[in-house]
Structure formats: C-alpha cells, structure tokens
ZASE-456190 format. One record per residue: x, y, z of N, C-alpha, C in turn; residue number from 1. Coordinates in steps of 0.2 Angstrom, whole numbers, plus 5000, padded with zeros to 4 digits. Layout:
! residues N
[[X Y Z] [X Y Z] [X Y Z] NUM]
...
! end
This chain:
! residues 158
[[5608 5650 5424] [5609 5643 5422] [5603 5640 5421] 1]
[[5602 5636 5416] [5596 5632 5414] [5598 5625 5415] 2]
[[5593 5620 5417] [5593 5613 5416] [5599 5610 5419] 3]
[[5602 5606 5415] [5608 5602 5417] [5614 5606 5419] 4]
[[5615 5612 5416] [5621 5616 5418] [5621 5617 5425] 5]
[[5616 5618 5429] [5616 5618 5436] [5618 5612 5440] 6]
[[5618 5606 5437] [5619 5600 5440] [5624 5596 5436] 7]
[[5628 5592 5440] [5632 5586 5437] [5629 5580 5439] 8]
[[5630 5575 5435] [5628 5568 5436] [5633 5563 5437] 9]
[[5632 5559 5441] [5637 5553 5442] [5633 5547 5444] 10]
[[5636 5541 5443] [5633 5535 5444] [5631 5535 5452] 11]
[[5626 5531 5454] [5624 5530 5461] [5629 5524 5463] 12]
[[5632 5525 5469] [5636 5519 5472] [5633 5517 5479] 13]
[[5635 5512 5481] [5632 5509 5487] [5631 5513 5493] 14]
[[5637 5517 5494] [5637 5522 5499] [5633 5527 5499] 15]
[[5629 5528 5493] [5624 5533 5492] [5617 5531 5494] 16]
[[5617 5524 5496] [5610 5522 5498] [5607 5525 5504] 17]
[[5610 5527 5509] [5607 5530 5515] [5604 5537 5513] 18]
[[5608 5541 5509] [5605 5547 5507] [5599 5546 5502] 19]
[[5600 5541 5498] [5594 5540 5493] [5587 5538 5497] 20]
[[5589 5534 5503] [5583 5532 5507] [5580 5538 5511] 21]
[[5584 5543 5512] [5581 5549 5515] [5577 5553 5511] 22]
[[5579 5553 5504] [5575 5556 5499] [5568 5552 5498] 23]
[[5569 5546 5498] [5563 5541 5497] [5558 5542 5502] 24]
[[5561 5542 5509] [5556 5543 5515] [5553 5549 5515] 25]
[[5556 5555 5513] [5553 5561 5513] [5549 5562 5507] 26]
[[5549 5559 5502] [5545 5560 5496] [5540 5555 5494] 27]
[[5540 5549 5497] [5535 5544 5494] [5532 5541 5500] 28]
[[5525 5540 5500] [5521 5537 5505] [5524 5529 5505] 29]
[[5526 5526 5500] [5528 5519 5501] [5535 5519 5497] 30]
[[5540 5521 5501] [5547 5522 5498] [5550 5515 5497] 31]
[[5554 5515 5492] [5558 5509 5490] [5562 5507 5496] 32]
[[5563 5500 5497] [5567 5498 5502] [5574 5498 5500] 33]
[[5578 5498 5505] [5586 5498 5504] [5588 5492 5500] 34]
[[5585 5486 5501] [5587 5480 5498] [5584 5481 5490] 35]
[[5579 5484 5489] [5577 5485 5482] [5581 5489 5478] 36]
[[5583 5495 5482] [5588 5500 5478] [5595 5496 5477] 37]
[[5597 5493 5483] [5604 5489 5482] [5603 5484 5476] 38]
[[5598 5481 5475] [5597 5476 5470] [5598 5479 5463] 39]
[[5595 5485 5462] [5595 5489 5456] [5602 5490 5454] 40]
[[5607 5491 5459] [5614 5492 5458] [5617 5486 5455] 41]
[[5614 5480 5456] [5617 5474 5453] [5614 5472 5446] 42]
[[5609 5475 5444] [5607 5473 5437] [5610 5476 5431] 43]
[[5612 5472 5426] [5616 5474 5421] [5612 5479 5417] 44]
[[5605 5479 5417] [5600 5483 5413] [5598 5489 5417] 45]
[[5600 5489 5423] [5598 5495 5427] [5603 5501 5427] 46]
[[5601 5507 5426] [5606 5513 5427] [5603 5517 5432] 47]
[[5607 5519 5436] [5605 5524 5441] [5610 5530 5441] 48]
[[5607 5536 5441] [5611 5542 5441] [5609 5547 5446] 49]
[[5614 5550 5450] [5613 5555 5455] [5614 5562 5452] 50]
[[5610 5567 5454] [5611 5574 5453] [5614 5577 5459] 51]
[[5620 5581 5458] [5622 5585 5463] [5623 5592 5460] 52]
[[5624 5596 5464] [5624 5604 5462] [5631 5604 5458] 53]
[[5631 5608 5453] [5638 5610 5449] [5641 5615 5452] 54]
[[5647 5615 5451] [5651 5621 5454] [5657 5619 5458] 55]
[[5662 5623 5459] [5668 5621 5463] [5666 5620 5470] 56]
[[5662 5624 5473] [5661 5624 5480] [5654 5620 5481] 57]
[[5651 5616 5477] [5645 5613 5478] [5644 5607 5482] 58]
[[5650 5604 5482] [5650 5597 5486] [5648 5592 5482] 59]
[[5646 5586 5486] [5643 5580 5482] [5637 5578 5485] 60]
[[5633 5582 5488] [5627 5580 5492] [5621 5579 5486] 61]
[[5618 5573 5486] [5613 5571 5481] [5607 5575 5482] 62]
[[5605 5578 5476] [5599 5582 5476] [5594 5578 5474] 63]
[[5595 5573 5470] [5590 5569 5467] [5593 5563 5463] 64]
[[5589 5558 5461] [5591 5553 5457] [5586 5550 5453] 65]
[[5588 5546 5448] [5584 5543 5443] [5586 5536 5442] 66]
[[5582 5531 5442] [5583 5524 5441] [5579 5522 5435] 67]
[[5582 5519 5430] [5579 5517 5424] [5582 5511 5421] 68]
[[5578 5507 5417] [5581 5501 5414] [5582 5503 5407] 69]
[[5587 5500 5404] [5588 5500 5397] [5587 5493 5394] 70]
[[5582 5492 5391] [5581 5485 5388] [5579 5486 5381] 71]
[[5584 5483 5377] [5583 5483 5370] [5583 5491 5368] 72]
[[5578 5493 5365] [5578 5500 5362] [5573 5504 5366] 73]
[[5573 5502 5372] [5568 5506 5377] [5571 5508 5383] 74]
[[5570 5514 5385] [5571 5517 5392] [5565 5516 5396] 75]
[[5565 5513 5402] [5560 5512 5406] [5561 5515 5413] 76]
[[5558 5521 5414] [5560 5525 5420] [5556 5522 5426] 77]
[[5559 5520 5431] [5557 5516 5437] [5555 5521 5442] 78]
[[5560 5526 5443] [5560 5530 5450] [5564 5536 5449] 79]
[[5560 5542 5450] [5564 5548 5451] [5562 5551 5457] 80]
[[5567 5553 5461] [5566 5556 5467] [5571 5562 5468] 81]
[[5567 5568 5472] [5571 5574 5472] [5570 5575 5480] 82]
[[5576 5578 5483] [5576 5581 5489] [5571 5586 5490] 83]
[[5566 5586 5495] [5561 5591 5495] [5564 5598 5495] 84]
[[5569 5599 5499] [5572 5606 5499] [5575 5608 5492] 85]
[[5575 5603 5487] [5578 5605 5480] [5573 5605 5475] 86]
[[5566 5604 5477] [5561 5604 5472] [5560 5611 5469] 87]
[[5557 5610 5463] [5555 5616 5459] [5561 5620 5457] 88]
[[5567 5617 5456] [5573 5619 5454] [5576 5616 5448] 89]
[[5572 5611 5445] [5574 5608 5439] [5578 5602 5440] 90]
[[5578 5599 5446] [5582 5593 5447] [5579 5587 5443] 91]
[[5572 5586 5444] [5569 5580 5441] [5569 5581 5433] 92]
[[5568 5587 5431] [5569 5588 5424] [5576 5586 5421] 93]
[[5580 5589 5424] [5587 5587 5422] [5589 5580 5423] 94]
[[5586 5576 5427] [5588 5569 5428] [5584 5565 5422] 95]
[[5578 5567 5421] [5574 5565 5415] [5578 5566 5409] 96]
[[5581 5571 5408] [5584 5573 5402] [5591 5569 5401] 97]
[[5594 5568 5407] [5600 5564 5407] [5598 5557 5406] 98]
[[5593 5554 5408] [5591 5547 5407] [5589 5546 5399] 99]
[[5586 5551 5397] [5584 5551 5389] [5591 5551 5385] 100]
[[5595 5556 5387] [5602 5557 5384] [5606 5550 5384] 101]
[[5606 5547 5389] [5610 5540 5390] [5606 5535 5386] 102]
[[5600 5535 5386] [5596 5530 5382] [5597 5531 5374] 103]
[[5597 5537 5372] [5598 5539 5365] [5605 5537 5363] 104]
[[5610 5538 5368] [5616 5536 5366] [5618 5529 5365] 105]
[[5613 5525 5368] [5614 5518 5368] [5609 5515 5363] 106]
[[5606 5519 5359] [5602 5516 5354] [5594 5516 5356] 107]
[[5592 5518 5361] [5585 5518 5363] [5581 5523 5358] 108]
[[5575 5520 5356] [5570 5525 5352] [5564 5527 5356] 109]
[[5563 5525 5363] [5557 5526 5366] [5559 5526 5373] 110]
[[5555 5530 5377] [5555 5530 5385] [5548 5529 5387] 111]
[[5548 5525 5392] [5541 5524 5395] [5541 5525 5403] 112]
[[5536 5526 5406] [5535 5527 5413] [5528 5526 5415] 113]
[[5527 5524 5422] [5521 5525 5425] [5521 5530 5430] 114]
[[5515 5534 5431] [5515 5538 5436] [5508 5538 5439] 115]
[[5507 5540 5446] [5501 5540 5449] [5496 5544 5446] 116]
[[5490 5542 5445] [5485 5548 5443] [5485 5554 5446] 117]
[[5486 5553 5453] [5485 5559 5457] [5491 5564 5457] 118]
[[5497 5562 5454] [5503 5565 5454] [5503 5570 5449] 119]
[[5499 5576 5450] [5499 5581 5444] [5505 5585 5443] 120]
[[5510 5586 5448] [5516 5589 5446] [5520 5585 5442] 121]
[[5520 5578 5444] [5525 5574 5440] [5522 5573 5432] 122]
[[5515 5573 5432] [5512 5573 5425] [5513 5578 5421] 123]
[[5513 5584 5424] [5514 5591 5421] [5522 5591 5419] 124]
[[5526 5589 5423] [5534 5588 5420] [5535 5584 5415] 125]
[[5531 5578 5415] [5532 5573 5409] [5529 5576 5403] 126]
[[5523 5579 5404] [5520 5582 5397] [5525 5587 5395] 127]
[[5528 5591 5399] [5532 5596 5396] [5539 5594 5393] 128]
[[5540 5588 5395] [5546 5585 5391] [5544 5581 5385] 129]
[[5538 5580 5383] [5535 5578 5377] [5532 5571 5378] 130]
[[5532 5568 5384] [5528 5562 5385] [5521 5562 5384] 131]
[[5518 5558 5381] [5511 5557 5380] [5508 5552 5384] 132]
[[5502 5553 5386] [5498 5548 5390] [5495 5543 5385] 133]
[[5497 5536 5386] [5495 5531 5381] [5491 5525 5384] 134]
[[5490 5525 5391] [5486 5520 5394] [5485 5521 5401] 135]
[[5482 5516 5404] [5480 5516 5411] [5482 5509 5414] 136]
[[5485 5509 5419] [5486 5502 5423] [5481 5502 5429] 137]
[[5476 5499 5428] [5471 5500 5435] [5474 5497 5441] 138]
[[5473 5500 5446] [5476 5498 5453] [5483 5496 5453] 139]
[[5487 5499 5449] [5494 5498 5449] [5497 5499 5455] 140]
[[5496 5505 5459] [5498 5506 5466] [5493 5503 5470] 141]
[[5494 5497 5472] [5489 5493 5475] [5488 5495 5483] 142]
[[5493 5498 5486] [5492 5501 5493] [5486 5506 5493] 143]
[[5486 5510 5488] [5481 5515 5489] [5475 5514 5484] 144]
[[5475 5508 5480] [5470 5507 5475] [5470 5512 5470] 145]
[[5476 5514 5468] [5476 5520 5463] [5479 5518 5456] 146]
[[5476 5520 5451] [5479 5519 5444] [5485 5522 5443] 147]
[[5489 5519 5438] [5494 5523 5435] [5493 5525 5428] 148]
[[5495 5530 5426] [5495 5533 5419] [5501 5531 5416] 149]
[[5501 5527 5410] [5507 5525 5407] [5508 5531 5402] 150]
[[5514 5533 5402] [5516 5538 5397] [5523 5536 5393] 151]
[[5523 5538 5386] [5529 5537 5382] [5531 5543 5379] 152]
[[5537 5542 5377] [5541 5548 5373] [5545 5544 5368] 153]
[[5543 5546 5362] [5547 5544 5356] [5553 5548 5355] 154]
[[5559 5545 5354] [5565 5549 5353] [5566 5551 5346] 155]
[[5568 5556 5344] [5570 5558 5337] [5574 5553 5334] 156]
[[5573 5552 5328] [5578 5547 5324] [5584 5550 5322] 157]
[[5585 5556 5323] [5591 5560 5320] [5597 5558 5324] 158]
! end
C-alpha cells in the first residue's frame, strides 16, 4: 500500500488533545501548548486532521496530525506532527496530501508553510511534494534564533 491508502483521516476532537500533546512533546523542542491546540479547534478557518492506521484491526490511535488554515484561496500549514514510532512510514506525506486535497476541494489555489532552516527531513519532504522555497523569515523561531524557510505550492487549476 502507498500513501493515504495506509491511513484514514478524521477530524481532531478535544479528547484527542492528550495524544497530540504526547506527539508534540516527543517531536518538538518547543511544543504547542494544549491551550493553543484547543484554540485551533474553535477557529472557523482552522482545520485539523488526524491520521490513524487503516484496516479493520487498526484501532484509532493517532499516528500524526496536521493543522492548517484555509483563508480565501490559500492553505497555510501551521503544524505537522508524527509519532516518532511512525516516522518514515509516509504519515506526514499522507497528511500533507490530505490538507492539499481539502484545500483544493474548497477552492484553494496555493499552499504555504514555514519550516526551520535546520529541518532537512521536512524540507526534503516538502520539496518532494512540489513545494518551492520562496523566501526566508529571519529569526522566525526566536527561541533558537533560527530562520524559517518559506515554501509554497501552487495547485493545478484543473
């Protein structure tokens, strides 16, 4: 199985926050707070999707999640997290493809994101999905005095 066929997606709900906080703590030096994650659930423009393994015996354990905004004709990816035990299995790729599909379905023409300059695996993933580097936000990650690379993906107009 490739890509999304190995996963199913569902909306993130408030009872998922403890699991998402586990993934945040395991994967990020400065994880999002539970309050920030909870606030995203209440914004009309914010979309959150969880990836869980597909199949009748897979259960509902969250393997990863994506949080993105849909504003006018743009998808803006805010956060993608994957359980460390599920990394290198296509979870983040499938989530990014899901976000793009939702955006396209709602008329978006473009996707944007920021990524740490030092996050080579994420940059490689985004490039493989067709994102291009279009700019730099100096010291965007102020805690480490690290720049963000701004990347965009234009959706086909088909």
